[in-house]
Every structure is written in structure tokens, then in C-alpha cells.
C-alpha positions as a Markdown table, in Angstrom:
| # | Residue | x | y | z |
|---|---|---|---|---|
| 1 | Met | 6.0 | 17.2 | -10.8 |
| 2 | Val | 7.8 | 16.5 | -7.6 |
| 3 | Glu | 10.6 | 17.6 | -5.7 |
| 4 | Glu | 13.5 | 15.3 | -5.9 |
| 5 | Leu | 15.0 | 15.9 | -2.5 |
| 6 | Phe | 16.7 | 12.3 | -2.6 |
| 7 | Arg | 19.1 | 14.5 | -6.2 |
| 8 | Gln | 20.1 | 17.0 | -4.1 |
| 9 | Asp | 20.8 | 15.4 | -1.1 |
| 10 | Ala | 21.2 | 11.7 | -1.0 |
| 11 | Tyr | 21.9 | 10.9 | 2.9 |
| 12 | Leu | 18.2 | 13.2 | 3.8 |
| 13 | Lys | 16.4 | 10.3 | 6.3 |
| 14 | Asn | 13.4 | 12.6 | 6.9 |
| 15 | Ala | 11.0 | 14.8 | 5.0 |
| 16 | Asp | 7.9 | 16.7 | 5.7 |
| 17 | Ala | 6.0 | 17.0 | 2.7 |
| 18 | Thr | 2.1 | 16.9 | 1.4 |
| 19 | Val | -0.1 | 15.1 | -0.1 |
| 20 | Thr | -0.8 | 15.3 | -3.6 |
| 21 | Ala | -3.1 | 12.1 | -4.6 |
| 22 | Val | -3.9 | 9.4 | -3.2 |
| 23 | Glu | -4.6 | 6.1 | -5.6 |
| 24 | Glu | -5.0 | 2.7 | -5.1 |
| 25 | Arg | -1.8 | 1.5 | -4.7 |
| 26 | Gly | -0.2 | 4.2 | -3.0 |
| 27 | Val | 0.1 | 8.1 | -3.3 |
| 28 | Arg | 1.8 | 11.1 | -4.3 |
| 29 | Leu | 3.8 | 13.7 | -2.5 |
| 30 | Asp | 4.9 | 16.8 | -3.5 |
| 31 | Arg | 8.9 | 16.5 | -2.0 |
| 32 | Thr | 10.4 | 13.0 | -1.3 |
| 33 | Ile | 13.3 | 11.4 | -0.2 |
| 34 | Phe | 12.2 | 8.5 | -1.9 |
| 35 | Tyr | 14.5 | 7.0 | -4.7 |
| 36 | Pro | 12.2 | 5.4 | -7.0 |
| 37 | Thr | 13.2 | 2.3 | -9.2 |
| 38 | Gly | 15.2 | 3.0 | -12.0 |
| 39 | Gly | 18.7 | 2.6 | -13.7 |
| 40 | Gly | 18.9 | -1.0 | -12.6 |
| 41 | Gln | 18.7 | 0.4 | -8.4 |
| 42 | Pro | 15.7 | -0.4 | -6.2 |
| 43 | Gly | 13.0 | 2.1 | -4.7 |
| 44 | Asp | 13.2 | 2.5 | -1.3 |
| 45 | Ser | 10.7 | 1.8 | 1.6 |
| 46 | Gly | 10.0 | 2.9 | 5.0 |
| 47 | Val | 7.0 | 5.0 | 7.2 |
| 48 | Leu | 4.2 | 7.1 | 6.0 |
| 49 | Arg | 3.3 | 9.0 | 9.2 |
| 50 | Trp | 0.8 | 11.9 | 9.8 |
| 51 | Asp | -2.0 | 13.5 | 12.3 |
| 52 | Gly | -3.6 | 10.3 | 13.5 |
| 53 | Gly | -2.2 | 7.6 | 11.0 |
| 54 | Glu | 0.5 | 6.0 | 10.1 |
| 55 | Ala | 1.5 | 3.4 | 6.8 |
| 56 | Lys | 4.4 | 1.4 | 5.6 |
| 57 | Ile | 6.1 | 2.2 | 1.8 |
| 58 | Val | 6.4 | -0.9 | 0.2 |
| 59 | Asp | 8.4 | 0.8 | -2.8 |
| 60 | Ser | 8.4 | 3.6 | -5.1 |
| 61 | Val | 8.2 | 3.6 | -8.1 |
| 62 | Lys | 7.8 | 6.1 | -11.1 |
| 63 | Ala | 5.0 | 7.4 | -12.1 |
| 64 | Asp | 3.6 | 9.7 | -15.3 |
| 65 | Gly | 3.8 | 13.4 | -14.8 |
| 66 | Gly | 7.6 | 13.2 | -13.3 |
| 67 | Asp | 5.5 | 12.5 | -10.0 |
| 68 | Val | 7.1 | 9.4 | -7.8 |
| 69 | Leu | 4.2 | 7.0 | -6.5 |
| 70 | His | 5.1 | 6.0 | -2.9 |
| 71 | Val | 3.4 | 2.2 | -3.0 |
| 72 | Leu | 2.0 | 1.6 | 0.2 |
| 73 | Ala | 0.9 | -1.8 | 1.6 |
| 74 | Pro | -2.5 | -3.2 | 0.9 |
| 75 | Asp | -4.4 | -3.3 | 4.1 |
| 76 | Ala | -2.4 | 0.6 | 5.1 |
| 77 | Pro | -4.4 | 3.4 | 5.9 |
| 78 | Arg | -4.8 | 6.3 | 3.4 |
| 79 | Pro | -3.7 | 10.0 | 4.4 |
| 80 | Ala | -6.5 | 12.4 | 2.5 |
| 81 | Val | -5.6 | 14.4 | -0.2 |
| 82 | Gly | -3.5 | 17.8 | 1.4 |
| 83 | Ala | -2.5 | 16.1 | 4.6 |
| 84 | Lys | 0.6 | 17.1 | 5.6 |
| 85 | Val | 3.0 | 14.0 | 6.0 |
| 86 | Gln | 6.5 | 13.0 | 7.6 |
| 87 | Ala | 8.1 | 10.3 | 5.6 |
| 88 | Ser | 11.1 | 8.5 | 6.3 |
| 89 | Leu | 13.6 | 6.5 | 4.8 |
| 90 | Asp | 14.7 | 2.7 | 5.7 |
| 91 | Trp | 17.4 | 4.1 | 5.7 |
| 92 | Asp | 19.9 | 0.8 | 6.3 |
| 93 | Arg | 18.8 | -0.6 | 3.3 |
| 94 | Arg | 19.2 | 3.1 | 1.2 |
| 95 | Tyr | 22.5 | 3.4 | 2.8 |
| 96 | Arg | 23.3 | -0.3 | 1.8 |
| 97 | His | 22.3 | 0.7 | -1.9 |
| 98 | Met | 24.3 | 3.5 | -1.7 |
| 99 | Arg | 27.5 | 2.3 | -0.9 |
| 100 | Met | 26.8 | -0.7 | -3.5 |
| 101 | His | 25.7 | 1.4 | -6.3 |
| 102 | Thr | 29.1 | 3.9 | -6.1 |
| 103 | Ala | 31.1 | 0.0 | -6.1 |
| 104 | Leu | 29.6 | -0.7 | -8.9 |
| 105 | His | 31.2 | 2.3 | -11.1 |
| 106 | Val | 34.1 | 1.5 | -9.2 |
| 107 | Met | 33.9 | -2.0 | -10.4 |
| 108 | Ser | 32.7 | -0.3 | -13.9 |
| 109 | Ala | 36.6 | 1.6 | -14.0 |
| 110 | Val | 38.6 | -1.8 | -12.9 |
| 111 | Ile | 37.3 | -3.6 | -15.7 |
| 112 | Lys | 37.7 | -2.8 | -19.2 |
| 113 | Gly | 34.2 | -3.9 | -20.8 |
| 114 | Asn | 31.7 | -2.3 | -22.4 |
| 115 | Val | 28.9 | -2.7 | -19.7 |
| 116 | Thr | 25.4 | -4.5 | -20.7 |
| 117 | Gly | 23.5 | -4.5 | -17.8 |
| 118 | Gly | 23.2 | -4.7 | -14.0 |
| 119 | Gln | 21.9 | -4.4 | -10.7 |
| 120 | Val | 22.2 | -2.9 | -7.5 |
| 121 | Asn | 21.0 | -4.9 | -4.3 |
| 122 | Ala | 21.1 | -4.5 | -0.5 |
| 123 | Asp | 23.8 | -7.5 | -0.1 |
| 124 | Lys | 24.9 | -8.9 | -3.5 |
| 125 | Ser | 25.1 | -6.5 | -6.8 |
| 126 | Arg | 26.1 | -6.9 | -10.5 |
| 127 | Leu | 27.3 | -5.7 | -13.4 |
| 128 | Asp | 27.5 | -7.2 | -16.9 |
| 129 | Phe | 30.3 | -6.8 | -19.3 |
| 130 | Asn | 30.7 | -7.7 | -22.8 |
| 131 | Leu | 34.8 | -8.5 | -22.6 |
| 132 | Asp | 36.7 | -9.4 | -25.7 |
| 133 | Gly | 40.5 | -11.1 | -24.4 |
| 134 | Asp | 40.8 | -13.2 | -21.2 |
| 135 | Val | 38.4 | -12.7 | -18.1 |
| 136 | Pro | 40.2 | -11.4 | -15.0 |
| 137 | Thr | 39.3 | -13.1 | -11.9 |
| 138 | Lys | 37.3 | -12.8 | -9.1 |
| 139 | Glu | 40.3 | -12.0 | -6.8 |
| 140 | Trp | 41.9 | -9.6 | -9.0 |
| 141 | Val | 38.7 | -7.8 | -9.2 |
| 142 | Thr | 38.3 | -7.7 | -5.6 |
| 143 | Glu | 42.0 | -6.6 | -4.7 |
| 144 | Glu | 41.4 | -3.7 | -7.6 |
| 145 | Ile | 38.4 | -2.2 | -6.3 |
| 146 | Asn | 39.5 | -1.9 | -2.5 |
| 147 | Lys | 42.5 | -0.6 | -3.4 |
| 148 | Ile | 40.8 | 2.0 | -5.0 |
| 149 | Leu | 38.1 | 2.2 | -2.2 |
| 150 | Ala | 40.8 | 2.9 | 0.4 |
| 151 | Val | 41.8 | 6.0 | -0.9 |
| 152 | Asp | 39.0 | 7.7 | 0.0 |
| 153 | Arg | 38.1 | 9.6 | -2.8 |
| 154 | Pro | 35.3 | 12.3 | -3.1 |
| 155 | Val | 32.4 | 11.4 | -4.7 |
| 156 | Thr | 30.3 | 14.1 | -6.5 |
| 157 | Pro | 27.8 | 15.3 | -9.2 |
| 158 | Gln | 28.2 | 17.3 | -12.2 |
| 159 | Trp | 26.1 | 18.6 | -14.6 |
| 160 | Val | 25.3 | 18.2 | -18.7 |
| 161 | Thr | 23.5 | 19.8 | -21.4 |
| 162 | Asp | 21.2 | 16.9 | -22.7 |
| 163 | Glu | 23.2 | 17.7 | -26.2 |
| 164 | Glu | 27.1 | 18.0 | -24.0 |
| 165 | Leu | 25.4 | 14.2 | -23.4 |
| 166 | Thr | 24.6 | 13.6 | -26.8 |
| 167 | Ser | 28.2 | 14.7 | -27.8 |
| 168 | Arg | 30.3 | 12.3 | -25.5 |
| 169 | Pro | 28.5 | 9.1 | -25.3 |
| 170 | Glu | 31.9 | 7.5 | -23.1 |
| 171 | Leu | 29.7 | 9.4 | -20.3 |
| 172 | Val | 27.2 | 6.4 | -20.8 |
| 173 | Lys | 28.5 | 3.2 | -19.6 |
| 174 | Thr | 25.1 | 0.9 | -19.3 |
| 175 | Met | 24.0 | 0.2 | -22.7 |
| 176 | Ser | 21.0 | -1.4 | -21.3 |
| 177 | Val | 20.2 | 1.7 | -19.3 |
| 178 | Arg | 19.9 | 5.6 | -20.6 |
| 179 | Pro | 20.7 | 8.1 | -18.2 |
| 180 | Pro | 16.7 | 10.5 | -17.7 |
| 181 | Met | 16.9 | 13.0 | -19.6 |
| 182 | Gly | 14.4 | 15.8 | -21.3 |
| 183 | Ala | 14.8 | 18.2 | -18.5 |
| 184 | Gly | 17.2 | 19.9 | -19.8 |
| 185 | Arg | 20.8 | 18.9 | -18.1 |
| 186 | Val | 22.1 | 15.6 | -17.2 |
| 187 | Arg | 23.9 | 14.5 | -13.7 |
| 188 | Leu | 26.7 | 12.8 | -14.0 |
| 189 | Leu | 29.0 | 11.2 | -10.9 |
| 190 | Ala | 32.5 | 12.2 | -10.8 |
| 191 | Ile | 34.4 | 9.1 | -8.2 |
| 192 | Glu | 37.4 | 11.5 | -8.1 |
| 193 | Gly | 40.6 | 9.8 | -10.8 |
| 194 | Val | 38.6 | 7.3 | -11.1 |
| 195 | Asp | 35.4 | 7.2 | -13.1 |
| 196 | Leu | 32.8 | 10.1 | -14.8 |
| 197 | Gln | 29.6 | 8.7 | -16.0 |
| 198 | Ala | 26.1 | 9.8 | -15.9 |
| 199 | Cys | 23.7 | 8.3 | -13.6 |
| 200 | Gly | 20.3 | 9.2 | -11.8 |
| 201 | Gly | 21.1 | 6.6 | -8.3 |
| 202 | Thr | 22.0 | 7.7 | -5.0 |
| 203 | His | 25.7 | 7.1 | -4.0 |
| 204 | Val | 27.8 | 7.7 | -1.0 |
| 205 | Ala | 30.1 | 11.1 | -0.7 |
| 206 | Arg | 33.1 | 9.0 | -0.3 |
| 207 | Thr | 34.6 | 6.0 | -1.3 |
| 208 | Ala | 36.0 | 4.8 | 2.0 |
| 209 | Glu | 32.3 | 4.7 | 3.1 |
| 210 | Ile | 31.7 | 1.6 | 0.9 |
| 211 | Gly | 33.9 | -0.2 | 3.0 |
| 212 | Arg | 35.7 | -3.7 | 2.0 |
| 213 | Val | 34.1 | -5.4 | -1.2 |
| 214 | Glu | 34.4 | -9.1 | -3.0 |
| 215 | Cys | 33.8 | -10.2 | -6.1 |
| 216 | Thr | 32.0 | -13.2 | -5.2 |
| 217 | Lys | 31.0 | -14.8 | -8.9 |
| 218 | Ile | 31.7 | -14.8 | -12.5 |
| 219 | Glu | 29.1 | -16.3 | -14.8 |
| 220 | Asn | 29.1 | -16.6 | -18.0 |
| 221 | Lys | 26.1 | -15.1 | -19.7 |
| 222 | Gly | 27.3 | -15.7 | -23.3 |
| 223 | Lys | 29.6 | -15.5 | -26.1 |
| 224 | Met | 31.5 | -12.1 | -25.0 |
| 225 | Asn | 29.2 | -11.6 | -22.0 |
| 226 | Arg | 30.1 | -11.9 | -18.4 |
| 227 | Arg | 28.1 | -11.3 | -15.1 |
| 228 | Phe | 30.6 | -9.9 | -12.7 |
| 229 | Val | 28.8 | -9.9 | -8.4 |
| 230 | Ile | 29.8 | -8.6 | -5.8 |
| 231 | Ser | 28.9 | -8.6 | -1.8 |
| 232 | Leu | 28.8 | -6.5 | 1.0 |
| 233 | Pro | 29.1 | -7.9 | 4.7 |
């Protein structure tokens, strides 16, 4: 099983690793800073370098055995199994994902409804809610989110056992996405005084890092379901 460095420190931009397997689509490493697609957050991209070679990582996805497959460009060279490599993130893209993902957690605290789905992207992200009653306006959502972000609250991980999470269903907000379980403990993300929920994604350390966000669109997705889209400048 790969050592998931991104769960220990989301701000790592580079890391040394050893190639454990080479496949048609890409390579596996013994340790990685690359977040694999999951929980509505895209997989990371970047560059893999080794003695005498370099390849672009175009995506990162979950693989069997708890591994991460670093998907390489089709025409890129492949390092050998056992090769020592340095992995480097496309940091600008990853950091926008971190800012967006944390902003969505804030929005889930601002809008009172069951979250039915969501997607993180670098420029625009969304959450879908089942809402019973009046639908808030774009202007109201924008103002309420930015009020919280401006306070600069700490964003910190916490951990609970699988059993504790099962006994506290309120910690799982997104009905369509279950947090990673089975390892004995589950990570929660706490935004001080605002939100606490299970999440395995990457996040900023403080809300002020997000900057100002704007709710740009509200879409009708069903009788009660509404999609709220936010953007970063």
C-alpha cells in the first residue's frame, strides 16, 4: 500500500519515491503526494523525473491494493521498477482544488439542506442540495460564505474510528459519496466554529487562504434539488 503523503501534509509540492510497478497507463510509487480522483475532487497532475528521464503525470487514480496509479502521457517514457524518482505537483492546480474544496465545506454549512452531490474543479465547483422551502439567492449565498472566509478560521483534521462514524451519521453530509473506511479510522475535517464532516480530500489550513468566492449560478435539478455553483477569480 502506498504511503499517502498528501494526507499528512497537503502543502508538499515535491517528494522522492521509488517505483514499485510499471503498467500500460502509468506507474505506482511507494509514496506519493498525488491525490487520486475521489470524493468529487479530481486527481492531481504534475511531473515525474528520474536519472535520464522525465514524464508528465496527466492524472492520478485509485488502484487496487490501496495504491495510487500515476497516469502518464501515452507517449511518455517509463522509469524502471525500482528506479528512484522525484514527483512534482502542478501546484497551482492542486492549490485551487484545496481552496475550492474547503469553500464547498463552508457552503455546506451556510445552506441548510441534504447534500446530494458535488464536484471540485479549479475554476468552478458545485454542491447539490435537497431543499425544503425557499431557495436562497446567489447574492445571499455569496455574502454568507465570504463572511465566514474573512474571519480566517483554522481548518484542521480530526480522526474517528469506523464505529464512531457509523454511530454519528451527521458527520457524513454528502449522500452520494461515502468517506474512505476500512482502515480502522476515518478523517474528519473541522472548520473552527463552522463545520465538521468526514472528508478525505485536500484542504487549505485557514479559510482566509481561499480568498473571495462568488456563487455564480443556481440550477433547478428536480422537485427539491438545487445546484449551487461557486467560482474563484
